[in-house]
C-alpha distance (Angstrom), angle and dihedral (degrees) to the residues before:
residue distance angle dihedral
X1 . . .
X2 3.80 . .
X3 3.80 92.8 .
X4 3.80 91.9 48.5
X5 3.80 91.6 46.4
X6 3.79 93.6 54.5
X7 3.80 91.5 44.0
X8 3.79 89.0 57.9
X9 3.79 91.8 46.6
X10 3.79 92.1 55.1
X11 3.78 92.7 51.1
X12 3.80 85.8 66.9
X13 3.80 95.9 40.3
X14 3.81 91.7 52.2
X15 3.82 102.3 39.7
X16 3.79 106.5 33.9
X17 3.85 96.7 62.5
X18 3.82 89.3 55.9
X19 3.80 89.6 49.2
X20 3.80 91.9 50.0
X21 3.80 91.2 47.9
X22 3.81 104.2 38.9
X23 3.81 102.1 29.4
X24 3.80 106.7 23.4
X25 3.81 92.4 36.3
X26 3.79 95.4 -142.0
X27 3.78 123.1 167.2
X28 3.83 116.0 -109.4
X29 3.80 93.5 -104.7
X30 3.82 92.3 52.4
X31 3.79 90.1 48.0
X32 3.80 87.2 55.8
X33 3.80 91.7 50.1
X34 3.81 92.3 51.9
X35 3.80 93.6 45.7
X36 3.81 90.0 48.2
X37 3.82 89.3 70.1
X38 3.80 91.0 76.4
X39 3.82 101.0 53.8
X40 3.81 90.2 36.9
X41 3.79 89.5 56.6
X42 3.81 90.2 49.4
X43 3.81 90.8 49.1
X44 3.79 93.8 51.4
X45 3.81 98.7 41.5
X46 3.82 102.7 41.2
X47 3.83 96.9 80.6
X48 3.81 91.2 50.6
X49 3.80 90.1 48.6
X50 3.79 90.0 56.0
X51 3.78 91.4 51.3
X52 3.80 91.9 48.4
X53 3.80 89.8 51.0
X54 3.79 90.2 56.0
X55 3.81 90.4 53.5
X56 3.80 104.3 34.2
X57 3.79 106.2 21.5
X58 3.77 131.4 -118.8
X59 3.79 100.5 -78.1
X60 3.80 95.8 63.5
X61 3.81 98.6 37.9
X62 3.81 98.9 39.1
X63 3.79 94.1 43.4
X64 3.80 90.6 47.5
X65 3.78 89.1 52.7
X66 3.77 91.7 51.8
X67 3.81 89.6 50.1
X68 3.81 87.0 56.8
X69 3.82 88.5 51.0
X70 3.79 89.2 51.8
X71 3.80 91.2 51.5
X72 3.79 90.2 46.3
X73 3.81 94.1 53.8
X74 3.81 90.9 46.8
X75 3.79 89.8 52.5
X76 3.80 91.0 47.2
X77 3.80 89.2 53.1
X78 3.81 87.5 57.8
X79 3.80 96.2 56.8
X80 3.78 116.1 124.7
X81 3.77 133.3 -158.7
X82 3.81 88.0 -101.2
X83 3.83 96.7 52.1
X84 3.79 113.1 126.9
X85 3.82 122.9 -120.4
X86 3.81 88.1 -114.3
X87 3.81 90.7 56.4
X88 3.81 89.8 52.2
X89 3.82 91.8 46.1
X90 3.81 92.0 51.7
X91 3.79 91.7 51.5
X92 3.79 90.9 49.0
X93 3.80 90.2 47.9
X94 3.80 89.7 53.6
X95 3.79 90.0 51.3
X96 3.80 89.9 48.8
X97 3.80 90.3 48.6
X98 3.79 90.2 54.1
X99 3.79 92.7 46.8
X100 3.81 91.3 51.1
X101 3.80 92.7 47.7
X102 3.79 88.9 51.8
X103 3.78 104.9 40.1
X104 3.81 104.0 57.3
X105 3.84 96.5 43.2
X106 3.79 91.9 43.7
X107 3.80 93.3 52.2
X108 3.79 92.1 44.7
X109 3.80 90.6 48.5
X110 3.79 92.9 51.8
X111 3.81 93.8 47.9
X112 3.81 92.7 44.9
X113 3.78 91.1 57.6
X114 3.80 96.9 60.1
X115 3.78 135.9 65.2
X116 3.79 122.0 -105.8
X117 3.81 93.5 -100.3
X118 3.83 89.8 57.1
X119 3.81 96.7 47.1
X120 3.81 94.5 94.4
X121 3.79 93.8 49.9
X122 3.80 90.9 46.3
X123 3.81 92.1 50.6
X124 3.80 90.5 49.9
X125 3.80 90.9 50.5
X126 3.80 90.0 51.6
X127 3.79 89.7 51.7
X128 3.79 90.6 48.0
X129 3.80 91.1 50.3
X130 3.80 91.0 51.3
X131 3.80 93.7 47.7
X132 3.79 92.6 46.4
X133 3.80 88.6 50.3
X134 3.80 90.9 52.0
X135 3.79 92.4 49.7
X136 3.78 95.6 44.2
X137 3.81 92.4 44.9
X138 3.79 91.5 51.7
X139 3.79 92.1 47.9
X140 3.80 95.5 44.6
X141 3.80 93.7 46.3
X142 3.78 92.0 50.1
X143 3.79 93.7 44.2
X144 3.79 94.8 47.0
X145 3.78 94.7 47.2
X146 3.81 93.8 44.5
X147 3.80 93.3 49.8
X148 3.80 95.1 48.3
X149 3.80 95.1 40.9
X150 3.78 91.5 47.8
X151 3.80 92.3 47.8
X152 3.80 92.0 50.1
X153 3.83 95.2 46.3
X154 3.78 100.2 40.5
X155 3.78 97.0 -99.8
X156 3.81 101.3 -39.4
X157 3.78 123.1 147.6
X158 3.80 128.4 -136.2
X159 3.82 89.4 -102.4
X160 3.82 86.3 65.9
X161 3.81 92.0 55.2
X162 3.79 117.9 138.6
X163 3.82 127.6 171.6
X164 3.79 90.1 -97.2
X165 3.82 88.2 67.1
X166 3.81 94.7 62.5
X167 3.85 94.0 106.5
X168 3.81 91.2 51.2
X169 3.81 90.7 46.2
X170 3.79 91.9 52.1
X171 3.80 91.9 47.3
X172 3.80 91.9 51.6
X173 3.79 93.0 46.4
X174 3.79 93.7 46.6
X175 3.79 92.6 52.1
X176 3.79 91.3 46.5
X177 3.79 90.8 55.1
X178 3.79 90.1 48.1
X179 3.80 87.2 57.9
X180 3.78 88.1 49.4
X181 3.80 87.8 52.8
X182 3.79 89.4 56.8
X183 3.80 89.3 52.8
X184 3.81 88.9 49.1
X185 3.79 90.9 52.6
X186 3.81 90.0 51.1
X187 3.82 89.3 50.0
X188 3.82 90.5 51.9
X189 3.81 89.6 51.6
X190 3.81 92.5 48.4
X191 3.79 91.2 49.9
X192 3.80 92.5 48.8
X193 3.79 90.1 52.8
X194 3.81 94.4 51.9
X195 3.79 111.8 126.6
X196 3.74 129.1 -124.2
X197 3.80 101.9 -70.2
X198 3.78 96.8 174.8
X199 3.77 107.4 137.2
X200 3.77 114.9 -116.1
X201 3.80 119.7 -136.0
X202 3.81 115.5 -102.8
């Protein structure tokens, strides 16, 4: 579930800046402000997610967070060329909210289910899962967008983008986020199926 979660996150981090630049025509500083909504949401929500995990357990909180990620990717797939920067920022904030609600409880759940002598290995596996998710999300987002954009424009690449290609750009981005939604749904399923990781007393 961690790998899938980070894959979905990097779909947004890779594709949305190109949308804000090529389609929305925002200046670099405004692109940064819009993209900041995602990490800011993670920063603000993560402490609350940890507290909720302590009260409700990982399955409810982490799975709820992934459901928010699923909703966020579906909303991102519905962006249009006329969408406002605020509309994009709100969708990114929802995705960041879901990531924050998932990450802390998931990590705590994994570490609670192992003995002290396995904590280091477990932490390293969590880091590996996150990094693999980042790499796979970056690759899948780029591949999906390139294939759909090339198919719609007769083999052109994003470097050949001109304003006339906005409809093809939006089609490629929308389909890419639909694929990300499938990954989100798989992550929700994986989180729901997590076992009882409550640590037993020694």
